[in-house]
PAMIMAR-68146 format. One line per 2 residues: number of its first residue (from 0); for each residue x, y, z of N, C-alpha, C, O. Coordinates in pm, whole numbers. Layout:
BEGIN
NUM = X/Y/Z/X/Y/Z/X/Y/Z/X/Y/Z; ...
This chain:
BEGIN
0 = 13442/8982/13705/13325/8929/13772/13243/8845/13673/13228/8881/13557; 13194/8739/13720/13111/8654/13635/12964/8687/13658/12924/8734/13764
2 = 12887/8661/13557/12744/8687/13568/12676/8566/13629/12721/8452/13616; 12568/8594/13697/12494/8484/13758/12408/8415/13652/12387/8469/13543
4 = 12360/8298/13684/12276/8220/13594/12147/8297/13562/12096/8291/13451; 12097/8369/13661/11975/8448/13643/11998/8559/13540/11912/8583/13454
6 = 12111/8625/13548/12143/8732/13453/12159/8677/13311/12114/8738/13214; 12223/8562/13302/12240/8498/13172/12104/8461/13112/12081/8482/12993
8 = 12014/8404/13193/11881/8367/13147/11803/8490/13100/11737/8487/12997; 11812/8599/13177/11742/8722/13139/11794/8775/13005/11716/8817/12919
10 = 11926/8774/12990/11986/8821/12866/11941/8735/12748/11907/8788/12642; 11940/8605/12766/11896/8515/12659/11749/8537/12625/11710/8534/12509
12 = 11668/8559/12728/11525/8583/12706/11505/8712/12627/11421/8717/12537; 11582/8817/12659/11572/8943/12585/11612/8924/12439/11546/8976/12349
14 = 11718/8851/12415/11764/8826/12278/11662/8746/12199/11636/8776/12082; 11603/8645/12263/11500/8567/12195/11378/8652/12163/11318/8639/12056
16 = 11341/8740/12257/11226/8827/12234/11252/8921/12116/11163/8945/12034; 11373/8973/12108/11408/9062/11997/11400/8986/11864/11346/9038/11766
18 = 11454/8865/11862/11449/8783/11741/11305/8752/11701/11269/8761/11584; 11224/8715/11800/11085/8681/11772/11010/8803/11719/10930/8792/11626
20 = 11037/8919/11776/10971/9042/11730/11014/9075/11588/10931/9113/11505; 11142/9062/11559/11193/9090/11425/11129/8996/11322/11088/9041/11215
22 = 11122/8868/11353/11064/8769/11263/10914/8795/11244/10863/8786/11132; 10846/8826/11353/10703/8854/11346/10674/8976/11260/10584/8974/11176
24 = 10751/9083/11280/10731/9205/11202/10761/9183/11054/10691/9236/10968; 10863/9105/11025/10896/9075/10885/10781/8999/10819/10745/9028/10705
26 = 10726/8902/10890/10613/8825/10836/10490/8913/10819/10418/8901/10719; 10466/9002/10915/10352/9093/10907/10365/9185/10786/10270/9202/10710
28 = 10484/9243/10769/10506/9334/10657/10488/9262/10523/10429/9317/10430; 10540/9141/10514/10527/9065/10390/10380/9035/10361/10334/9049/10248
30 = 10307/8994/10464/10165/8966/10447/10087/9091/10410/9998/9086/10325; 10121/9203/10473/10053/9329/10442/10081/9371/10298/9990/9410/10226
32 = 10207/9362/10256/10244/9399/10120/10176/9309/10018/10128/9356/9915; 10173/9179/10047/10106/9084/9955/9957/9115/9946/9899/9113/9838
34 = 9896/9144/10060/9753/9177/10062/9724/9307/9989/9627/9317/9915; 9810/9407/10010/9792/9536/9942/9809/9519/9792/9734/9579/9714
36 = 9905/9440/9752/9928/9416/9608/9808/9345/9547/9766/9379/9436; 9754/9247/9617/9638/9173/9566/9517/9265/9555/9442/9258/9457
38 = 9497/9352/9654/9383/9444/9651/9399/9543/9537/9301/9574/9468; 9519/9594/9515/9545/9686/9405/9516/9619/9272/9457/9680/9182
40 = 9557/9495/9261/9532/9419/9137/9382/9401/9114/9334/9414/9001; 9307/9372/9220/9163/9356/9208/9097/9486/9164/9011/9486/9076
42 = 9137/9597/9227/9078/9725/9192/9113/9765/9050/9029/9820/8978; 9235/9738/9008/9275/9769/8871/9192/9689/8772/9145/9743/8671
44 = 9173/9562/8800/9093/9478/8712/8949/9528/8706/8889/9529/8599; 8895/9570/8819/8759/9623/8824/8747/9747/8736/8654/9757/8656
46 = 8841/9841/8750/8834/9965/8672/8854/9939/8523/8788/10001/8440; 8943/9850/8490/8965/9818/8348/8837/9760/8288/8795/9799/8178
48 = 8775/9668/8359/8652/9606/8312/8540/9710/8299/8464/9709/8202; 8532/9800/8398/8430/9905/8394/8451/9998/8276/8356/10033/8207
50 = 8575/10036/8253/8607/10125/8141/8577/10058/8007/8531/10124/7913; 8602/9930/7999/8577/9858/7874/8428/9844/7845/8388/9833/7729
52 = 8346/9845/7948/8204/9819/7931/8119/9946/7917/7997/9936/7914; 8180/10063/7909/8103/10186/7901/8011/10189/7779/7901/10243/7786
54 = 8056/10131/7667/7974/10132/7546/7846/10050/7561/7753/10066/7482; 7841/9964/7660/7723/9881/7680/7606/9960/7739/7492/9913/7735
56 = 7634/10078/7792/7527/10160/7849/7446/10218/7733/7504/10276/7641; 7313/10204/7736/7231/10257/7627/7253/10408/7610/7253/10484/7706
58 = 7272/10448/7485/7290/10589/7455/7434/10635/7456/7462/10750/7423; 7526/10548/7493/7669/10584/7496/7739/10507/7386/7742/10384/7384
60 = 7795/10584/7295/7869/10522/7185/8018/10522/7214/8062/10550/7325; 8095/10491/7111/8240/10481/7125/8301/10616/7163/8385/10624/7252
62 = 8258/10724/7093/8315/10857/7120/8285/10904/7262/8374/10952/7332; 8161/10890/7303/8122/10932/7438/8195/10849/7544/8240/10902/7646
64 = 8206/10721/7520/8277/10633/7614/8423/10678/7626/8479/10679/7736; 8485/10714/7512/8623/10763/7516/8633/10893/7596/8727/10911/7673
66 = 8538/10982/7578/8538/11108/7652/8526/11083/7802/8595/11145/7883; 8438/10991/7838/8421/10957/7980/8550/10897/8036/8593/10933/8146
68 = 8612/10807/7961/8737/10746/8006/8844/10852/8030/8911/10852/8133; 8859/10941/7933/8961/11046/7948/8929/11137/8065/9019/11181/8136
70 = 8802/11166/8086/8762/11250/8198/8799/11183/8331/8855/11247/8420; 8767/11056/8343/8798/10982/8467/8948/10974/8489/8996/10998/8600
72 = 9022/10942/8385/9167/10930/8398/9232/11064/8430/9324/11069/8511; 9185/11171/8368/9240/11303/8398/9207/11345/8540/9292/11398/8611
74 = 9082/11322/8582/9043/11358/8718/9125/11280/8819/9167/11334/8921; 9147/11154/8791/9225/11070/8882/9369/11121/8890/9426/11127/8999
76 = 9427/11158/8777/9564/11208/8775/9575/11338/8854/9671/11359/8928; 9475/11427/8837/9475/11552/8911/9465/11528/9061/9534/11592/9139
78 = 9379/11434/9100/9364/11402/9241/9493/11345/9299/9531/11378/9412; 9560/11261/9224/9686/11203/9269/9789/11313/9291/9857/11316/9393
80 = 9800/11404/9195/9895/11515/9209/9860/11603/9329/9948/11646/9403; 9731/11628/9347/9686/11710/9460/9720/11642/9593/9769/11706/9685
82 = 9695/11512/9602/9726/11437/9724/9876/11434/9751/9919/11445/9865; 9956/11418/9645/10101/11418/9662/10149/11553/9714/10236/11559/9801
84 = 10093/11659/9662/10131/11794/9708/10094/11812/9854/10173/11866/9931; 9975/11768/9894/9932/11778/10033/10024/11698/10124/10055/11744/10235
86 = 10067/11580/10081/10158/11500/10162/10293/11568/10179/10352/11565/10287; 10343/11629/10072/10470/11700/10081/10459/11817/10179/10551/11841/10259
88 = 10348/11889/10174/10328/12001/10266/10317/11952/10410/10368/12016/10502; 10250/11840/10430/10235/11785/10565/10370/11741/10621/10395/11758/10741
90 = 10457/11687/10538/10589/11643/10582/10675/11762/10622/10758/11752/10713; 10657/11876/10554/10735/11995/10586/10700/12051/10722/10784/12113/10787
92 = 10576/12029/10766/10530/12085/10894/10586/12011/11010/10557/12046/11125
């Protein structure tokens, strides 16, 4: 049995829609990843600049600035580990 022209048109329209969706999603993901990477870079630059400028605060010398830096970095590392553990537990559920 041969397919009618209407069936062929419908099939072609479905295939085009799938292709368009695939292309759109690929572009969206690339844009999202590029945007996320740019934002991460901005935040990293901000924190580096902030950490470098701690000595500029009146009453904070080199030693105190180093202690503050280590405190922030340690706290951040602990939070990251805690969040990773919570995500693993959530995935198990």
